[in-house]
LUMLO-272819 format. One record per atom (N, C-alpha, C, O, CB): x, z, y; residue in three letters. Coordinates in pm, whole numbers, plus 50000, padded with zeros to 5 digits. Each point is the difference from the previous one (the first is absolute). Glycine has a CB too. Example, Ala and Ser with C-alpha at 12.3 -4.5 7.8 and 13.67 -1.06 7.14 Angstrom:
// LUMLO-272819
513195078049431ALA 499115000050119ALA 500905000050120ALA 501045006649998ALA 497075005949885ALA 501544980350222SER 500825000650119SER 499235007350109SER 500515001750111SER 500674976849826SER 
// end
This chain:
// LUMLO-272819
329046000337141MET 499135010449943MET 501075007549894MET 501194997150004MET 496264988350025MET 502155022349895ALA 501045011049919ALA 500074991649859ALA 499074994349944ALA 500115033150172ALA 502114973449845GLN 500394992149879GLN 499435010649881GLN 499745011850025GLN 502674974250088GLN 497485010249801THR 499585008149885THR 501234994049851THR 500344988549971THR 496435013450151THR 503545009049823VAL 500654999549916VAL 499225008549874VAL 499215009250017VAL 502824986150159VAL 498494998049664SER 499385009749873SER 500755004849924SER 500984993949956SER 497424995950029SER 501265023849979LEU 501195004649901LEU 499165006849920LEU 498925003850045LEU 503224998650092LEU 498265000449723SER 499595008549901SER 500505012649994SER 501165003150025SER 498534979349873SER 499325026250064ALA 500345015249977ALA 499085008349883ALA 499024994749947ALA 501675004650320ALA 499605009849713ALA 499615007949902ALA 500105016550026ALA 500975006150044ALA 499714973049817ALA 497945026350094PRO 499985014950033PRO 501215006549933PRO 500264997949882PRO 497175002750135PRO 503325007650062ARG 501485005549930ARG 499485012449899ARG 499135008050036ARG 502704986850203ARG 498625005549673GLN 499695009849874GLN 501025012350025GLN 499575011450018GLN 499724968249792GLN 502165017150188ALA 501315010050024ALA 499285009950120ALA 499284998150098ALA 503154982249848ALA 498185030949989THR 499995012150109THR 501145007749988THR 500795000549906THR 496875001750093THR 502345004550116GLY 501185012550001GLY 501294996050048GLY 499904988450042GLY 499155021649764GLY 502174994750207LYS 501044997850065LYS 500654987349976LYS 500484994150096LYS 499615028249910LYS 499984972649875GLY 500574984949967GLY 499324991050082GLY 500584991550069GLY 499905012349696GLY 498074998150228ALA 499334986550072ALA 500175002950152ALA 500124990450075ALA 497925004049734ALA 501975019650247ALA 500254999150101ALA 501204994950101ALA 500044998150122ALA 498505014749778ALA 502414985949991ARG 501104994550049ARG 500044983949999ARG 500994993950040ARG 500055028149888ARG 497984972550032HIS 499784982550021HIS 499274998950090HIS 499335009550040HIS 500754982549760HIS 499894996050255ALA 499234996150123ALA 498445002549976ALA 499424998949893ALA 502424982850168ALA 497695021350046ARG 498575007849968ARG 498934990650085ARG 500344998350117ARG 500705029849859ARG 497914966649988PHE 498994993150058PHE 498535008749940PHE 499695005449893PHE 501954968850123PHE 497685023650122VAL 498605006249978VAL 499094989250104VAL 500384993850099VAL 500465036049848VAL 498044970649998ILE 498824993850054ILE 498915009050032ILE 500015009449921ILE 500594971949959ILE 498435019550209TYR 499365005850060TYR 499004996550111TYR 500224990050068TYR 501465019349842TYR 497174998550114GLY 499074991850076GLY 498464999549936GLY 499814999549879GLY 502354986450192GLY 496725014550032HIS 498754997049965HIS 499645006949853HIS 499724995149891HIS 500524982650258HIS 499905035749898GLY 499485010649883GLY 500984999749864GLY 499815007249902GLY 497524988450181GLY 503604996249930ARG 500794999149862ARG 500855011850025ARG 500405001650115ARG 499664971749826ARG 500315036149957ASP 501195012650017ASP 501034988249954ASP 500024989849932ASP 498845039749991ASP 501994978850158THR 501574994849995THR 500344996149872THR 499735008149912THR 501015006550256THR 499904972549793GLN 500224994349871GLN 501424995249986GLN 500394990150062GLN 497235003749927GLN 503365014749912PRO 501204995350036PRO 500094986149900PRO 499274998049903PRO 501835028050176PRO 499974964949969LEU 499934989749938LEU 501334994149936LEU 500985005550050LEU 497094992750095LEU 502284991949759GLU 501254996949966GLU 499864986150054GLU 499024992649996GLU 501545023349797GLU 500774981950266LEU 499974986550054LEU 501644996850018LEU 500825008850025LEU 496604993650107LEU 502924983949852GLU 501204996450006GLU 500564998550129GLU 499394992150073GLU 500184999349732GLU 501355013850239ALA 500415005050130ALA 500864987250045ALA 500214998650121ALA 499805029449828ALA 500544961549950LYS 500634989050030LYS 499364990750048LYS 500464991250073LYS 500755013949795LYS 497274996450083ALA 499334989050020ALA 499155003250130ALA 499694990550071ALA 500385002449673ALA 499445022950299LEU 499865002150128LEU 500884993150109LEU 499704991750086LEU 499525027749813LEU 501984986950070GLU 500944994050074GLU 500294984850042GLU 500664995750094GLU 499945023249811GLU 498684974249993LYS 500414982850020LYS 498784996950079LYS 500004992050093LYS 501354999949667LYS 497395016350190ALA 498774994050084ALA 500125003650171ALA 499574992950091ALA 498795011049673ALA 502355009250248LEU 499994999850145LEU 500854992550084LEU 500035001150122LEU 499285017549834LEU 501564971849958GLN 501184996150114GLN 499224990250074GLN 499084993149958GLN 503275009549907GLN 498244997850273GLY 499554990850073GLY 498535001250080GLY 499634991350078GLY 501894997549759GLY 497575025050129VAL 498975003350028VAL 500105009150076VAL 501055006350003VAL 498214986449839VAL 499585010950249GLU 499915014750045GLU 499035008749932GLU 498784998750006GLU 501864993450202GLU 500085017949719PRO 499455008249903PRO 498605010350040PRO 499155005849933PRO 503474992249983PRO 497595001050192ALA 498465007550091ALA 499114996849979ALA 499035006149956ALA 501534996650195ALA 499654979749894SER 498664991350055SER 499594991149875SER 499114991650006SER 501685006250265SER 500155005849586THR 499394990849880THR 499335003849912THR 500155011349953THR 501274979250065THR 497665001249938ILE 499065005249861ILE 500614999749913ILE 500714990349974ILE 497535003550064ILE 501695016149893ILE 500635001649863ILE 498835000249893ILE 499405010749983ILE 502685003150117ILE 497604976049832GLU 499214997749862GLU 500685010149862GLU 500904994649936GLU 498594976750160GLU 500185039649872LEU 500295007149926LEU 498794998749857LEU 498845003949994LEU 502555009750232LEU 499364980149686ALA 499415001049835ALA 500185009949942ALA 501155003449971ALA 499164978149989ALA 498435027250003VAL 500275011449978VAL 498855004249857VAL 498885004250027VAL 502154999550264VAL 499324995149597ASP 499495004249912ASP 498864986249988ASP 498825003249982ASP 501915025950055ASP 499504960549969GLY 499484989749973GLY 498584995650121GLY 499074992049988GLY 502025014849739GLY 499245001150367LYS 499174997350152LYS 501155003450121LYS 500895008650012LYS 496395000749890LYS 502274980150177THR 500784994450108THR 499495007350128THR 498784999950013THR 501584976549867THR 500295029150204VAL 499665007750134VAL 500854993950084VAL 501024994649958VAL 498325027449962VAL 500304978250225LYS 500744996950100LYS 500475013050075LYS 499175007950042LYS 499644969949964LYS 502475024050008THR 500795010950072THR 500704997850109THR 500634989550013THR 499515017949806THR 499875004050293LEU 501254996150102LEU 500805012349965LEU 499545010349950LEU 499284975850270LEU 502515011549814ILE 501275009749972ILE 499785007950128ILE 500144994450109ILE 501784989949750ILE 497765027650132ARG 499765009650079ARG 501715012050024ARG 500365005550104ARG 496454989649790ARG 503775005149988GLU 501385002150012GLU 501154994549910GLU 499764995049890GLU 499175022750197GLU 501994983249951ILE 501204991249942ILE 501225009350012ILE 500575000050109ILE 498484975749967ILE 501455032349825GLN 501405008650013GLN 501104989149910GLN 499724993149902GLN 499015036850100GLN 502444971550062ARG 501104993849944ARG 501035009750001ARG 500115007650096ARG 499254970749970ARG 501475022449827HIS 501185004549951HIS 500735005550150HIS 499814993550103HIS 500284988249658HIS 500585028350240PRO 500995005950151PRO 501074989649990PRO 500334994250103PRO 499465035249903PRO 500754967749886ILE 501054990450012ILE 500034986149947ILE 500614991150060ILE 500335028149946ILE 498364978749873ARG 499874988749956ARG 498624990550066ARG 499345005950085ARG 502035006449706ARG 498334977750183PRO 498704991950031PRO 499175001449946PRO 498974993550022PRO 501804994150029PRO 499355022649844ASP 498975000149900ASP 498605005350026ASP 500005008650088ASP 501884993049784ASP 496784995350069ILE 499065007950071ILE 499435011349878ILE 499934998049878ILE 499394980050314ILE 500425030749863ILE 499775014149935ILE 498715003749970ILE 499645005749897ILE 502115001050213ILE 497254988350024HIS 498845003549982HIS 498794992450081HIS 500364998750116HIS 500935021749826HIS 497674975350042VAL 499144995850024VAL 498685002950014VAL 499415004349901VAL 502074987750043VAL 497915006650159ASP 498445005149988ASP 498944988750055ASP 499804996950117ASP 501035029249927ASP 498594968949844PHE 499104991250027PHE 498545004350042PHE 499425007649922PHE 502034980649931PHE 497965008350252TYR 498765001150038TYR 498954988349927TYR 500364988350008TYR 500785022850217TYR 497934991249725GLU 498814990249953GLU 498934996250116GLU 499285008550053GLU 500935002849708GLU 499764978250264ILE 499204990850101ILE 498824996349948ILE 500024996849881ILE 501844994450211ILE 497035008249970HIS 498714991549964HIS 499684988050104HIS 500045001850122HIS 498965020449771HIS 500724967450056ALA 499794988850119ALA 499425002450123ALA 500414996050110ALA 499404991549728ALA 499155019550137ALA 498725002750112ALA 500215012150048ALA 499025005750046ALA 499224982249851ALA 502995018850105GLU 500225009350062GLU 501425000550089GLU 501104997749950GLU 497325010749871GLU 501364995250325LYS 501034997950050LYS 501565011049990LYS 500015012349988LYS 497874974650143LYS 502815007749875VAL 501635010449974VAL 500204999750148VAL 499494992750085VAL 502034999249658VAL 499575020650268LYS 500925003850122LYS 501404999949955LYS 500505006749910LYS 497775008150198LYS 502224977249963LEU 501824995749944LEU 500534997350111LEU 499344997650101LEU 500504990549679LEU 501585011950216LYS 501074996250100LYS 500864984749995LYS 500894997949918LYS 499285028850070LYS 499514966250086ILE 500444986049973ILE 501325000850114ILE 500125008250090ILE 497194977749829ILE 503655002450043PRO 501125000550110PRO 499884992250109PRO 499244990449988PRO 502125014049856PRO 499254997550274VAL 499894991950129VAL 501244994250002VAL 501045006649998VAL 497425007150136VAL 501474969749870HIS 501134990749994HIS 500094996350121HIS 498814997750020HIS 501024994749772HIS 500835004750334LEU 500724993850101LEU 499824989150003LEU 500594997149896LEU 500735015050105LEU 498204975650047VAL 500184983549992VAL 500474998350152VAL 499455004450101VAL 498464987149703VAL 503305000350182GLY 500474997250130GLY 501515004550017GLY 500715006349922GLY 496874996150162GLY 502764991150072SER 501205007350053SER 499525002550146SER 499644989250047SER 502324999449796SER 497935019050224PRO 499485007850120PRO 500814993950111PRO 501224998350000PRO 498165024749880PRO 499904974550198ASP 500404991350156ASP 501205010350068ASP 501004996150059ASP 496114992450010ASP 502555023749908GLY 501145007650061GLY 501135003949904GLY 500865008050037GLY 497485000650121GLY 501684986849736VAL 501074997949925VAL 500904985550022VAL 501205000250025VAL 497385015649820VAL 500674972450141ARG 500534987650002ARG 500814999850168ARG 501194997650018ARG 496654990549781ARG 501275014550295ASN 500404996550141ASN 500625013850080ASN 500275000450120ASN 497704979649882ASN 502165030049909ALA 500485009450102ALA 500725010749949ALA 500395009250072ALA 497854985450056ALA 502015004649721GLY 501045006549923GLY 499135014549934GLY 500615008549935GLY 501734980750244GLY 496615011649842GLY 498945013749970GLY 500264999949845GLY 500564990449947GLY 497215007450255GLY 501805013449725VAL 499785003249879VAL 499005004549953VAL 499385009350052VAL 502264992149966VAL 498024992849875LEU 498585002349963LEU 499865012349881LEU 500584999349891LEU 498934973550173LEU 499685037649974ASP 499905010449940ASP 498465002349906ASP 498884999850052ASP 502965007550150ASP 498394994449678GLN 498724999849927GLN 499755015349976GLN 500765006749931GLN 499554969049952GLN 498635029050174VAL 499985016249998VAL 499215000349874VAL 500645004449904VAL 499365004150364VAL 498734987949708THR 499045001349896THR 499764989349899THR 499224990750021THR 499895022350137THR 501614988749726ARG 499814991049927ARG 498784996649856ARG 500044992249905ARG 502355011550214ARG 496835004649917GLU 498835000849942GLU 498645006750041GLU 500075011350049GLU 501614986349816GLU 497234997250121VAL 498575005650049VAL 499275001049857VAL 500224993249900VAL 499594994650363VAL 499285022449756GLU 498945002649919GLU 498894991150048GLU 499764995550112GLU 501015027849840GLU 498494975349909ILE 498584987250016ILE 499285009849879ILE 500525007849921ILE 500594959150139ILE 497525029349960GLU 498965001749925GLU 499544986249970GLU 499874992450096GLU 499615030049996GLU 500294973849806VAL 499524987649934VAL 499614996049869VAL 500575005749907VAL 500564991250241VAL 497844992849822LEU 499894999149905LEU 501294993349854LEU 500994993350028LEU 496655008350153LEU 502105001349717PRO 501234995249936PRO 500234983850009PRO 501144995849980PRO 498575024949858PRO 499284970350191GLU 500294985849972GLU 500434996750144GLU 500304988950045GLU 497965004949747GLU 501715017050265ASN 500594992850164ASN 501095006250022ASN 500384998550116ASN 497604997550012ASN 502805011449796ILE 501115006850007ILE 501254992150077ILE 500404992249913ILE 498635019249872ILE 501624987050309PRO 501264991350035PRO 501315005849940PRO 500095011649962PRO 498804981650258PRO 502014998549776ASP 501285004049970ASP 500585007450116ASP 500795009449997ASP 499444971849850ASP 499265013050250ARG 500955005450134ARG 499094994950112ARG 498984993449982ARG 503705004249922ARG 497855006750220VAL 499424994350099VAL 501134996050098VAL 501085006049997VAL 496775006849960VAL 501914976550133GLU 501154996050025GLU 499734998450197GLU 499084995350067GLU 501564991349627GLU 500385018450333LEU 499855000750154LEU 500944988650096LEU 501224999149983LEU 498325028149961LEU 499724964350160ASP 501394994150068ASP 500375005650101ASP 499175005650071ASP 500484975749871ASP 501665018950089VAL 500845005550085VAL 500494993050109VAL 500495005950096VAL 499925005249734VAL 499494972050162ASN 500854993050058ASN 499565000150183ASN 500764993850075ASN 499654991549659ASN 498775019650305ALA 499215002750128ALA 500925010350049ALA 500434997850113ALA 497024997149821ALA 503015016850004LEU 500535013550081LEU 501294998150055LEU 500954995949933LEU 497885019249922LEU 501234988550295LYS 501045002350083LYS 500465012850001LYS 499265008949958LYS 500004974850159LYS 501945019249927ILE 500465010750016ILE 499275013250049ILE 499474998150109ILE 502104985849907ILE 498275027049941GLY 498735009450021GLY 498794997049968GLY 499225004450085GLY 501795001850066GLY 498344986849745ASP 499174995049980ASP 499365006749842ASP 500955002249925ASP 500094977850257ASP 498025022549775SER 499645006449876SER 498814993849928SER 499204995250081SER 501725025250018SER 498844978649815LEU 499014998449891LEU 499405010649925LEU 500705007249929LEU 500414975050058LEU 497585019550024HIS 499365014449931HIS 499154995949895HIS 499634988449986HIS 500255025650224HIS 499744996949702VAL 498904999049901VAL 499104990750038VAL 499784989949932VAL 500425031650008VAL 499254980850160ARG 498644993250087ARG 500404983350009ARG 499144991450016ARG 500285033350168ARG 501744973049805ASP 500354985350014ASP 499584992249840ASP 499754988049988ASP 502535018650215ASP 497715001849702LEU 500124993749855LEU 498434995449976LEU 499035004250063LEU 503165012849830LEU 497794974650014SER 498664995749980SER 500024993749834SER 500754991349957SER 498805003050337SER 499405013149633ILE 500094997849879ILE 498714997049927ILE 499165008850016ILE 502775004250009ILE 497754978849913ALA 498854993249976ALA 499285010449879ALA 500515004349897ALA 500574968650178ALA 497935028649967ASN 499085009849921ASN 500345011049939ASN 499635003649888ASN 499484980250084ASN 501835023550128ALA 500355016149967ALA 500255006050139ALA 500284994050103ALA 500955002549654ALA 498625015450224LYS 499585009050130LYS 501455010149984LYS 500425007449910LYS 496244992850087LYS 503794996450123ILE 501455008650005ILE 499995013950051ILE 499545004650105ILE 501514974749937ILE 499595026449854LEU 499575014350023LEU 501045010550107LEU 499725010450058LEU 499184985549679LEU 502414996050256THR 501035007450082THR 499604999950141THR 499234991150035THR 502585002849812THR 498615015350244GLU 500075000950144GLU 500174987150058GLU 500974993349966GLU 499935028250021GLU 498184973650106ALA 500104989950075ALA 500864997550098ALA 500364988650029ALA 497915012849911ALA 502125009650120ASP 501055000950116ASP 501485001549949ASP 500905001350083ASP 497295010150062ASP 502134988649705LEU 501145003249950LEU 501174985150017LEU 499674988449979LEU 498775032049845LEU 502654983350209THR 500634989350047THR 500364990149857THR 500095005849891THR 500885009650342THR 499174973549774ILE 500594994949866ILE 501024993250048ILE 500574996049899ILE 497525001949959ILE 502684997050266ALA 501074991350019ALA 500074995450147ALA 499304992750070ALA 500495000449689ALA 501465014950263THR 500544993150145THR 501224997050026THR 500935001949922THR 497645008350160THR 501524984950032VAL 501474993950024VAL 500535004950094VAL 499394999350107VAL 500224982449822VAL 501785025450068VAL 500565007950077VAL 501294994450079VAL 500454989349959VAL 498505027049886VAL 501494988150232PRO 501114995350066PRO 501324997949916PRO 500325007649909PRO 498595003450281PRO 501874977649852PRO 501154999149922PRO 501425016349976PRO 500845003150085PRO 498394966550025PRO 500665034249815ARG 500925010049991ARG 501275000350070ARG 500674990249967ARG 498305010649848ARG 501725008250285ALA 501314999550034ALA 500935000449901ALA 500105007549902ALA 499235000950275ALA 501564979649876GLU 501275002249900GLU 500665010450009GLU 500245003850114GLU 500074976949883GLU 500145026349903GLU 501065007749989GLU 501204994050089GLU 500464988650001GLU 498665018749765GLU 501245004750312VAL 501574997150064VAL 501035006149905VAL 499985012049972VAL 499264989550283VAL 501624990149700ALA 500955006349926ALA 500965009850067ALA 500414998050115ALA 499314982649758ALA 500675030850050ALA 500385012350063ALA 501624995450035ALA 500554990849939ALA 497595028549917ALA 502444987650238PRO 501484997150017PRO 500815005749935PRO 499805011649963PRO 499854984250210PRO 501524997349796SER 500775007649918SER 500885015050039SER 500135004150116SER 499854971349806SER 500385029150000PRO 500775014250076PRO 500684998350098PRO 499845008150092PRO 500435001249737PRO 500644980850186GLU 500884997150062GLU 499474996650161GLU 500525004850101GLU 500634988649659GLU 497564995950237ALA 499514997150111ALA 499025009550057ALA 499644999950117ALA 500894979249816ALA 499035029649969ALA 498855010750055ALA 500225011550095ALA 499195005550074ALA 500044990149720ALA 502075006850187THR 500635007850106THR 501434996950054THR 500944999449920THR 497665016649980THR 501604982150226GLU 501294990750037GLU 500995014550045GLU 499905008850086GLU 498764962450029GLU 502025026549807VAL 501335016050008VAL 501074994350127VAL 500704989950011VAL 499615018649654VAL 499485001450409ALA 500995001050126ALA 501585001649957ALA 500385009849936ALA 497605002650203ALA 502804978349896GLU 501205001449989GLU 500535015850006GLU 499855005350110GLU 500124970349981GLU 500505030949827PRO 500795011950040PRO 501114999850127PRO 500814990850010PRO 498825013049741PRO 500325005750329GLU 501045001550085GLU 501275001349941GLU 500155006249894GLU 498385002550241GLU 502394986149924LEU 501195003149897LEU 500585015750111LEU 499945000850122LEU 500974965649748LEU 499495041450056ILE 500965010450057ILE 501075004249944ILE 499935005449889ILE 498495000550188ILE 502714992749986ARG 501345002849962ARG 500775013450076ARG 499845003250118ARG 500154970149834ARG 500565030749987LYS 500705011050044LYS 501574991950082LYS 500744991949944LYS 497975027649821LYS 501434985850378VAL 501084998150050VAL 501055007349959VAL 500115012050024VAL 498724981550125VAL 502294997549767ARG 501005003949973ARG 500915003750110ARG 499774994550107ARG 499704994249711ARG 501735021450176GLU 501035007850098GLU 500564986250037GLU 500584992449921GLU 500105034449968GLU 499104971250227GLY 501344989650053GLY 498984989450050GLY 500444991050071GLY 501935012349738GLY 496334996950162GLU 499174988550037GLU 499115003650125GLU 499615011650007GLU 500384980449745GLU 499624998750352GLU 498975004550098GLU 498774998749993GLU 499624988549977GLU 501745008750129GLU 497695012349909GLU 498804998850001GLU 499644989750091GLU 500824997350088GLU 498995024349843GLU 498804970250063GLU 499654992550092GLU 499745005950152GLU 499055007650021GLU 500174980749775GLU 501605007950296GLY 499945003850134GLY 500585012550032GLY 499755006850099GLY 498414980849910GLY 502825015449879GLU 501085015150013GLU 501264996049939GLU 500264995549888GLU 497905023950077GLU 502614983750143ALA 501434998049949ALA 500445011149938ALA 499845010450064ALA 500704975150099ALA 500065015449713ALA 500465008849922ALA 501435005850045ALA 500814991050024ALA 497744997349804ALA 501905023750188PRO 500985005950047PRO 501224995649906PRO 500014997649880PRO 498475021250223PRO 502464980949984GLU 501274992949927GLU 500365011949905GLU 499655011750012GLU 501424971650195GLU 499715011049695ALA 500655007249879ALA 501035009550046ALA 501024996950061ALA 498624983449792ALA 499965033250106GLY 501065009750044GLY 499055010050094GLY 499845012049981GLY 502504969850015GLY 497055010050115ALA 499635010950119ALA 498995003249970ALA 499214993349933ALA 501725000350239ALA 498825021049886ALA 499195008149969ALA 498874996450120ALA 500394995050106ALA 501405022849761ALA 496844985050111SER 499364996650088SER 499585009650123SER 499175008349965SER 500394977549851SER 500815015150319LYS 499845012950046LYS 498785000450113LYS 499634988950038LYS 502995015649905LYS 496785005650107PRO 498905002750069PRO 500254996850153PRO 500955004550065PRO 498425012849755PRO 499834976050220GLU 499954998350159GLU 499835012150080GLU 499005007250001GLU 500044971849961GLU 502175022750114VAL 500245013450081VAL 499794996050118VAL 500694991450054VAL 500885019849820VAL 497354995150184LYS 499284999550174LYS 500755009050080LYS 500445010349949LYS 497064986749991LYS 502715000350177GLY 500565006650092GLY 499025002550109GLY 498834996550014GLY 503294994749916GLY 498735016150146ALA 498745003750142ALA 499154987850033ALA 500464989049968ALA 501225027250169ALA 497294984549915GLY 499114991950032GLY 499464989949904GLY 499454989950043GLY 501515015050150GLY 499184997349681GLY 499664991749892GLY 500964989049980GLY 499584991249926GLY 498155014650112GLY 503504992550010ALA 500504987749985ALA 500965005049886ALA 500375011749990ALA 499294976150261ALA 500705002449669ALA 500644998349867ALA 501245003950047ALA 500344996050111ALA 498374985649768ALA 502245027450039ALA 501435004950042ALA 500364992749872ALA 499344996249904ALA 500745029450247ALA 501404973749886PRO 500894992249886PRO 500385010149904PRO 500275011750027PRO 500754970850126PRO 498985012949746ALA 500405009249871ALA 501515006050013ALA 500944994050052ALA 497494990449788ALA 501635029550097LYS 501115002250042LYS 501124996049838LYS 499695000049881LYS 499125020850353LYS 502614976049839ALA 500934997449894ALA 500355010949881ALA 500575010650030ALA 500294975350158ALA 498755010749670GLU 500615010049950GLU 501285005949991GLU 500265011749972GLU 498234981549960GLU 502204998550093LYS 501515008750002LYS 500794988550103LYS 499924987849993LYS 500265025949708LYS 500784996450416ALA 500584990450085ALA 501024994449943ALA 500505004049895ALA 498865006150278ALA 501114977749911GLU 501314991249914GLU 501195005850059GLU 500175006650102GLU 498734969049865GLU 501885020349944LYS 501525005850030LYS 500734990950105LYS 499994987749996LYS 500265021649756LYS 500444999350352PRO 500724991350089PRO 501034993149909PRO 500305005849895PRO 499345009050320PRO 500904973949815LYS 500944992649916LYS 501325005350056LYS 500255000650121LYS 498264977449830LYS 502355026149947GLY 501385003350037GLY 499945012250061GLY 501085003150049GLY 499654974849977GLY 498195032149992GLY 500245013650028GLY 499815008249896GLY 499744996449885GLY 499724999850318GLY 500705018449848LYS 499425010749891LYS 499025003150074LYS 499774998450120LYS 502085011649755LYS 497414996150013GLU 498745006249981GLU 500105014050104GLU 501065006049986GLU 498614983449736GLU 499585015350357SER 499985010950090SER 499465011749924SER 499875011050055SER 499844974250147SER 
// end
């Protein structure tokens, strides 16, 4: 059943910009005009510790009269955890109310225990219609039997003395296959194997290229002369050799 906490409040008298900078609390419902309240924010913070604010009944003592309320909206400071605004909705014992309650999953799915699957909770709260005295603080759903690929839906919930307003086919929880492990990216050195560059060097004078003999130093390379019939003719000597001991004619 829903938990109940008691707080004291008083009608807020201050108006204007100065009052607007402080925490704002209002109460409305059942024909009551929206009434600003003064309330100890720290006392409210303490009262809400360990409970579900949306499904907790708040008994407010205002002007000597105690009324039961539900929190319809709660706002906090964008940076600090301080409460800056709360809407209290007055409820009556004989009148049903609509509210959202949290869904808590119970157990460890078979697909998680035995197949390495992952439990994914898709829906975390459902809306119900119920009398104030039957408001549950939450609804539990057993997930032990779920295998990989199995799901549970809103229609699988059971809430005593309450009507579930959330769509029946809405998925609440499912077990999905294990996520593939990420493969570590190869290092830049291993990612691309760089071929060794071919060594090219200039053949220096006097050296032989592979498969070809270099001409002797000082000798000029002469074209091959072909004679008649295509046979190679011997190259003509550049200068006749002088005869030994004779004169040149």
